[in-house]
N, C-alpha and C positions, 0 to 999 in steps of 0.2 A: 641300667644302660651302661655298656662297656665304654672304656676310654675311646676305642676306635669308633663306636657308634656316635658318641658325643662329638667327636671331631667331624664325622661325616655330616651330622645334623647342622653343626656350625657352618660348614662349607656350603651346604645346601641353602641355608638362610642368606649367606653372603652372596651366593650366585643369583638368588632371586631379586636382590636389590638391597641397597643400604643407604642410610642417610649420610650425607657428607658432613664430616665433623670439621674439616679444614678445606675450604674452597680454594681452587687454584687462582693465583693472581696473574699468571702468564702462561702461555702455551710453550714457552721455551724450556729446553732442558739445560740444567746447570752443571750436570756431571754425566758420566757415562752410564750411571745406574739409577738416576732419580730425576723426577720432574722438579720444577722450580721450588715447590713447597717441601721437597724432601721425600715425597712419596715414591716408593720404588716403581720403576718402569713396568708397565703391563707386559705380559708375555703371551705368546700365542698359545691358546688353549683349545682351539677348534681347528679341524680340517674339514672344509666343505668343498666337495668336488662337484662340478657342474658341467652338464652338457646343454648347450643352447641349441634349440631345435626349430626346424622350419614350422611355421604356424599352420600351413595349409593341411598338414597331416591330421590336425585335431578338429574334427567336425562333430564329435559327440564324446560322452564320457567313456564309451567303449574303446575309443582310440587310446585313452589313457591306460585302460586295462590291457590292451593289446601290447602297448609298449612295456607294461609291467611283466608280461609273459616273456618278452625278450630278456629283460633284466634277470628274471628268475632262471632262464635257460643258461645265460652266460655265467651266472653265479654257480649253478650246478656243475657246469663243465670245469670250473676252476676250483671246485671243492670249497666254495664260499657258502656258508649257511644262509638261508633265506627264510624268514618268518613273515608270512603274509599278515598285513594289518587287517583286522576285522572290518575296519571302515572302508577298505578298498572296494567293497561291494555296495557301499551306500552312496548317497549323493555327494558331490564334491563340496568343499568349503568355498565360500565366495568372500573376497576381500576387496576393498577399494583403496587405491594408492594414489597419492598426490605428491608431486615433486615441486619444491619451491626453489627459485633462484633469481638472480638479478637479470635484467633484460639482456645483458651481454654474457650470461652464463658464467659469471666470475667464480661461483662456487665450484661448479663442475670442472672448469678449465684449470682450477688449482687443486683438483683431486678431492674436493669435498662433495658430499651428497647429503641433502636434507629432504626427508620425506615424511608424510603422515600416512598411517595405515589404520583402517578400521574394518572389523569383521562384520559380516551380515549372516543372519539366520532367518530363513523363511522370508527373506526380503526386507528385514528390519535390522538396523545397526545395533550391535550389542557390545557391551564393555566400554572401556576407556580407550579412545583413539590413541594410537601409539606414535610417538615421535621417534624417528631414527636419524641420528646424525653420525656420519662416518667420514673417515679419511681413508682412501683406498689408493695404494701405490705399489708398484712392483719391487720397491726397495724396502726390505723388512725393517732396517734400522730407521729409515725415515718415517715409516708408519708407526713404529714403536715410540719414536721420539715425540710424535704429535700428541699433545695432551688433549683428549676429546672430552674430558669430564665437564659436565655442565655446572654453572653456578645457580643451582636451584635449592630450595629448602627441603624439597621432597625426595623421594626415592628414585634411583636410577640404576641401570645395569650396564656394565662394560663387557663387551665381547671383542676379543682380538682373534681374528680368523686368518688362516692361510687358505686362500681360495684357489683351487686348481681349475683351470680352463684348458680346452684343447689348444693346440698351436693355431695361430691365426690363419695359416694357409695350407695346412695338411692334417690328415687324420693319422693318429698313432703316437702322439706325444702329448706333452702338456706344459703349460707355463703357470706361474703362480703370481697372484696378486695378494697383497696383505691388506686386510680390511679391519681397521680399528674403529669399533662402533660404540656408540652410547645410545641407550634406549630408555624411554620413560613414558608413562601415561601423560596425556596432555593436561590432565587435572593437576599434575605436579608443577606445572609452569603457570604462574599467576599473573604474568605481565599482560596488560590489556591489548597492546598492539603487537601481535606476533608476526606481522609482516614487515616491521621496521628493522632495518639493518642495525640501528642503534640498539634495539632490544636484543637482536640476535647476538650481537657482539658481547653484550652483558651476560647473556646466558651461555654462549659458546665463545670464550676468550680466544680460542684458536682462530676465529675469523677476523680478529682485529687487523691482521696484516693485509687483508684484501678489501677492507671497507674504504670507500672514497669520501663519503660525507654522511652526517647523521640523518639527512632527509631522504636517504635512499630507501627504497622498498623492494621486497621480493614479490614475485607473483608466480602463478601456476605455469610451469614449464610447458611451452607450446600449447597452452590452453587445453592440455590433455588430462583427462581423468582415466586412470587405468583400472580396469576390472580384472582381478586375478581369480582364476578358477583353479583350485588346488585339490589334489587327491593324494592322500597318503597311500603308499604301496606296501611298506613293510619295513623289516630290519635286515641288514646285511651283517652277518657274523664272520669276522675275519680271524677269530680265535683269540685266546688269551685276554678276554674281556674287551676286545676292540669291536664294538657293535655300533653300527651306523643306521640311523633312521633314514629312509629314502622316500621321496615323493616326486610327483610330476605335476606341472602346472602350465597354464596358458595365460598370457597377458593379452588383453584386447582393450580397445577404447570403449568407454561407456557411451552409450547413445548410438554411435554408428556400428558398434560391435565389430570394428575392424581388427582382425587378429594381427598382433604384432610379433610375438615370439613365444615359443614354448621352452620349458626347461625341466630337465631331470636333475635331481641333486641328491647326494647323500652326505651326511655330516657325522663326524666323530668328535667327541669331547674327551679331553684328557687333562690331567693335572700339569704335566710337563711333557713336551713332545719328545724329550730325550728318554723318557721312560717307556715309550712305545717300542716293543720288540722289533728288531730288524725284519724278521720273517713276516710280521703282520704289515709293516710298511710296504714291503715288496709285493705282498699279495694284494693289498688295496690298490697300489699303482698298476699292477698287472690287470686287475679287474677293470679299472678305469680305462686303460688303453684298449683292452680287448672289447669292452662294451662299445667304445667308439667305432671299432672296426665292424662290429655286428650291426650297428645302427647308422652306418655312415650315410645312407640315403636320407636319414632324418636330420642330419646335422646342419646347423647354420654356423659356419666358421667366422671368426674375426669380429663377433659382435657380443654385446652384453645386453641384458634386459634394460638397464638404465640407459645405455647408449641408444637403444631403439626409441625410447621416449624422447630423448634429446634430438633425435633425427626425424621426428614426426613431420616437420615442415622443411626437410631437406638441409637443416643445419648440420655442420660437422665440426663441433668444437674440439679442441685438444683435450683429451680425456684421461691421460695417464693409464688407459686400459688396454 
């Protein structure tokens, strides 16, 4: 194995998750380049571009594929490569998503999101349910400074994303939110009471600033259980190794099957955003803006998927989104 291959293998293993050798004692940053324990700040390594879509358009899996045809047509017109996913002709994936928060939505109102996600195959849950804890903010430096690492003995994964969304009130531009994420299987968290804020603050020290007392509990946000129906569409090739997986999905309430929101997304991973060539950056941005124009009748502006769940009962918390 070459030195280059060994380096790639090491990176892949790190990306899949790692055991924490030194746990963070505080979410505060003590310098411009490191967290409190001296660990270098996380850097943006993902670009995820999203289009939030009106849910009434999606009445069957064929609706997903129809949208995929528009994506393919837009890509072809701009000389963006498109490689169709072989699973696009199969049944969609189904996942269940739960959001947890205090009754006054203190996590969400302070730009934190806590959710649990589990996949289903043929109607049965499979795999280890995944916990996702994130801090999402329009200010990159604030998102970077927030130490989202969990204090657990098991493995976890950090993802720091720049998330592009359309402008809130018009088609043809974009705004960026920075999402600093931590993900791990629920089996890696051994605390008995996972709904206690005292437990959550031990696991996620970043939440210490918003805890009021040890007796606090979190609960299911708006009593809503989300069913996500997701179909991979393929890969967008912007050239020079900049390849993005894209998919389309629908969120609806479990039980009532009330459709909440659809979403098309594509995601690029890179070692350093500075290394992505300017031509590829411009082409990805051009594709994103042009696709908005091509599907503007589908677009739902000014919302996010998480925001729709928090508004199930008419609530409108301050969301930093």
